[in-house]
TORKOL-4160 file (C-alpha; in steps of 0.2 Angstrom, whole numbers, padded with zeros to 4 digits, m for minus):
164
<pt num="1" X="m0522" Y="0444" Z="0507"/>
<pt num="2" X="m0536" Y="0432" Z="0504"/>
<pt num="3" X="m0550" Y="0430" Z="0517"/>
<pt num="4" X="m0555" Y="0412" Z="0522"/>
<pt num="5" X="m0572" Y="0415" Z="0513"/>
<pt num="6" X="m0564" Y="0420" Z="0497"/>
<pt num="7" X="m0552" Y="0405" Z="0498"/>
<pt num="8" X="m0566" Y="0393" Z="0502"/>
<pt num="9" X="m0575" Y="0401" Z="0487"/>
<pt num="10" X="m0560" Y="0398" Z="0476"/>
<pt num="11" X="m0559" Y="0380" Z="0482"/>
<pt num="12" X="m0577" Y="0377" Z="0479"/>
<pt num="13" X="m0574" Y="0383" Z="0461"/>
<pt num="14" X="m0560" Y="0370" Z="0459"/>
<pt num="15" X="m0571" Y="0357" Z="0467"/>
<pt num="16" X="m0585" Y="0361" Z="0454"/>
<pt num="17" X="m0572" Y="0358" Z="0440"/>
<pt num="18" X="m0568" Y="0341" Z="0447"/>
<pt num="19" X="m0586" Y="0337" Z="0449"/>
<pt num="20" X="m0590" Y="0342" Z="0431"/>
<pt num="21" X="m0575" Y="0332" Z="0424"/>
<pt num="22" X="m0581" Y="0317" Z="0435"/>
<pt num="23" X="m0599" Y="0318" Z="0427"/>
<pt num="24" X="m0592" Y="0319" Z="0409"/>
<pt num="25" X="m0581" Y="0304" Z="0413"/>
<pt num="26" X="m0596" Y="0295" Z="0420"/>
<pt num="27" X="m0607" Y="0299" Z="0405"/>
<pt num="28" X="m0593" Y="0294" Z="0393"/>
<pt num="29" X="m0592" Y="0277" Z="0401"/>
<pt num="30" X="m0611" Y="0275" Z="0401"/>
<pt num="31" X="m0611" Y="0279" Z="0382"/>
<pt num="32" X="m0598" Y="0265" Z="0379"/>
<pt num="33" X="m0607" Y="0253" Z="0390"/>
<pt num="34" X="m0624" Y="0256" Z="0381"/>
<pt num="35" X="m0615" Y="0254" Z="0364"/>
<pt num="36" X="m0608" Y="0238" Z="0370"/>
<pt num="37" X="m0626" Y="0232" Z="0376"/>
<pt num="38" X="m0633" Y="0238" Z="0359"/>
<pt num="39" X="m0620" Y="0228" Z="0349"/>
<pt num="40" X="m0622" Y="0213" Z="0360"/>
<pt num="41" X="m0641" Y="0214" Z="0358"/>
<pt num="42" X="m0640" Y="0216" Z="0340"/>
<pt num="43" X="m0628" Y="0201" Z="0338"/>
<pt num="44" X="m0639" Y="0190" Z="0349"/>
<pt num="45" X="m0655" Y="0196" Z="0340"/>
<pt num="46" X="m0647" Y="0192" Z="0323"/>
<pt num="47" X="m0641" Y="0175" Z="0328"/>
<pt num="48" X="m0659" Y="0171" Z="0336"/>
<pt num="49" X="m0667" Y="0176" Z="0320"/>
<pt num="50" X="m0656" Y="0165" Z="0309"/>
<pt num="51" X="m0660" Y="0151" Z="0321"/>
<pt num="52" X="m0642" Y="0149" Z="0325"/>
<pt num="53" X="m0644" Y="0153" Z="0343"/>
<pt num="54" X="m0656" Y="0149" Z="0357"/>
<pt num="55" X="m0657" Y="0148" Z="0376"/>
<pt num="56" X="m0644" Y="0135" Z="0378"/>
<pt num="57" X="m0631" Y="0145" Z="0367"/>
<pt num="58" X="m0635" Y="0161" Z="0377"/>
<pt num="59" X="m0632" Y="0152" Z="0393"/>
<pt num="60" X="m0616" Y="0145" Z="0387"/>
<pt num="61" X="m0611" Y="0162" Z="0381"/>
<pt num="62" X="m0615" Y="0169" Z="0398"/>
<pt num="63" X="m0604" Y="0156" Z="0407"/>
<pt num="64" X="m0590" Y="0159" Z="0394"/>
<pt num="65" X="m0590" Y="0178" Z="0398"/>
<pt num="66" X="m0590" Y="0175" Z="0417"/>
<pt num="67" X="m0575" Y="0162" Z="0415"/>
<pt num="68" X="m0565" Y="0174" Z="0404"/>
<pt num="69" X="m0568" Y="0189" Z="0415"/>
<pt num="70" X="m0569" Y="0182" Z="0433"/>
<pt num="71" X="m0580" Y="0193" Z="0444"/>
<pt num="72" X="m0588" Y="0203" Z="0430"/>
<pt num="73" X="m0606" Y="0206" Z="0433"/>
<pt num="74" X="m0620" Y="0210" Z="0421"/>
<pt num="75" X="m0618" Y="0196" Z="0409"/>
<pt num="76" X="m0630" Y="0183" Z="0416"/>
<pt num="77" X="m0641" Y="0174" Z="0402"/>
<pt num="78" X="m0656" Y="0184" Z="0408"/>
<pt num="79" X="m0646" Y="0201" Z="0406"/>
<pt num="80" X="m0640" Y="0195" Z="0389"/>
<pt num="81" X="m0658" Y="0192" Z="0384"/>
<pt num="82" X="m0662" Y="0210" Z="0391"/>
<pt num="83" X="m0649" Y="0217" Z="0379"/>
<pt num="84" X="m0657" Y="0208" Z="0365"/>
<pt num="85" X="m0674" Y="0215" Z="0370"/>
<pt num="86" X="m0667" Y="0233" Z="0372"/>
<pt num="87" X="m0660" Y="0232" Z="0354"/>
<pt num="88" X="m0676" Y="0225" Z="0347"/>
<pt num="89" X="m0687" Y="0237" Z="0356"/>
<pt num="90" X="m0678" Y="0253" Z="0349"/>
<pt num="91" X="m0668" Y="0247" Z="0334"/>
<pt num="92" X="m0682" Y="0251" Z="0322"/>
<pt num="93" X="m0687" Y="0268" Z="0330"/>
<pt num="94" X="m0677" Y="0281" Z="0321"/>
<pt num="95" X="m0683" Y="0295" Z="0334"/>
<pt num="96" X="m0679" Y="0285" Z="0350"/>
<pt num="97" X="m0665" Y="0274" Z="0345"/>
<pt num="98" X="m0651" Y="0288" Z="0346"/>
<pt num="99" X="m0659" Y="0295" Z="0362"/>
<pt num="100" X="m0659" Y="0278" Z="0372"/>
<pt num="101" X="m0641" Y="0275" Z="0366"/>
<pt num="102" X="m0636" Y="0292" Z="0373"/>
<pt num="103" X="m0644" Y="0290" Z="0390"/>
<pt num="104" X="m0641" Y="0272" Z="0394"/>
<pt num="105" X="m0647" Y="0269" Z="0411"/>
<pt num="106" X="m0664" Y="0277" Z="0407"/>
<pt num="107" X="m0665" Y="0267" Z="0390"/>
<pt num="108" X="m0662" Y="0250" Z="0399"/>
<pt num="109" X="m0675" Y="0254" Z="0412"/>
<pt num="110" X="m0687" Y="0259" Z="0399"/>
<pt num="111" X="m0683" Y="0245" Z="0387"/>
<pt num="112" X="m0699" Y="0235" Z="0392"/>
<pt num="113" X="m0710" Y="0250" Z="0389"/>
<pt num="114" X="m0719" Y="0251" Z="0373"/>
<pt num="115" X="m0727" Y="0268" Z="0377"/>
<pt num="116" X="m0716" Y="0280" Z="0366"/>
<pt num="117" X="m0724" Y="0295" Z="0375"/>
<pt num="118" X="m0717" Y="0290" Z="0392"/>
<pt num="119" X="m0700" Y="0285" Z="0384"/>
<pt num="120" X="m0698" Y="0301" Z="0374"/>
<pt num="121" X="m0703" Y="0312" Z="0389"/>
<pt num="122" X="m0691" Y="0304" Z="0401"/>
<pt num="123" X="m0677" Y="0304" Z="0388"/>
<pt num="124" X="m0680" Y="0322" Z="0383"/>
<pt num="125" X="m0680" Y="0328" Z="0402"/>
<pt num="126" X="m0664" Y="0317" Z="0406"/>
<pt num="127" X="m0674" Y="0310" Z="0421"/>
<pt num="128" X="m0664" Y="0299" Z="0433"/>
<pt num="129" X="m0666" Y="0281" Z="0431"/>
<pt num="130" X="m0673" Y="0280" Z="0449"/>
<pt num="131" X="m0686" Y="0293" Z="0446"/>
<pt num="132" X="m0691" Y="0284" Z="0430"/>
<pt num="133" X="m0692" Y="0267" Z="0439"/>
<pt num="134" X="m0702" Y="0275" Z="0453"/>
<pt num="135" X="m0714" Y="0284" Z="0440"/>
<pt num="136" X="m0717" Y="0268" Z="0431"/>
<pt num="137" X="m0722" Y="0259" Z="0447"/>
<pt num="138" X="m0736" Y="0271" Z="0449"/>
<pt num="139" X="m0740" Y="0274" Z="0431"/>
<pt num="140" X="m0759" Y="0279" Z="0429"/>
<pt num="141" X="m0768" Y="0276" Z="0413"/>
<pt num="142" X="m0761" Y="0285" Z="0397"/>
<pt num="143" X="m0774" Y="0299" Z="0397"/>
<pt num="144" X="m0771" Y="0304" Z="0415"/>
<pt num="145" X="m0752" Y="0302" Z="0412"/>
<pt num="146" X="m0753" Y="0314" Z="0397"/>
<pt num="147" X="m0762" Y="0327" Z="0407"/>
<pt num="148" X="m0750" Y="0326" Z="0421"/>
<pt num="149" X="m0735" Y="0327" Z="0409"/>
<pt num="150" X="m0743" Y="0343" Z="0401"/>
<pt num="151" X="m0745" Y="0350" Z="0419"/>
<pt num="152" X="m0727" Y="0346" Z="0423"/>
<pt num="153" X="m0721" Y="0354" Z="0407"/>
<pt num="154" X="m0731" Y="0370" Z="0410"/>
<pt num="155" X="m0724" Y="0371" Z="0428"/>
<pt num="156" X="m0706" Y="0368" Z="0421"/>
<pt num="157" X="m0709" Y="0382" Z="0408"/>
<pt num="158" X="m0716" Y="0394" Z="0421"/>
<pt num="159" X="m0701" Y="0391" Z="0433"/>
<pt num="160" X="m0688" Y="0394" Z="0418"/>
<pt num="161" X="m0697" Y="0410" Z="0414"/>
<pt num="162" X="m0696" Y="0416" Z="0432"/>
<pt num="163" X="m0677" Y="0411" Z="0432"/>
<pt num="164" X="m0674" Y="0421" Z="0416"/>
């Protein structure tokens, strides 16, 4: 006969399986969203570069999407320009391009940052978007930041040594 404690432990194991599946599904949806943002950004960028599109066409496109998908959010003209900016910021960077496309929310938050040190660190640590945004609000000069990042890395390494 199972005790209540062992049954609860078994239930918690099942709940952990459910949570892991939910997280995998969330990451899969995010990857698809970022791929869509990337492709839209690329398309808009190419149209702008060829002088085929400008602000008025992007505004018309935003209205078109909103009329076709009533209630959809995230496709304002301003957000479409951000998709273009996101694509243009990372398209030429072979090192960061795959990372920002894999971790979309962080990539979108960082898309205005040209400081590759900050972007690469955040992406390599899978930092939450909220933490990255908060960090950027209080960002010190680069020398101080690099020193703090080294300290944090050392602390993380020490903690992982203790756990192992």
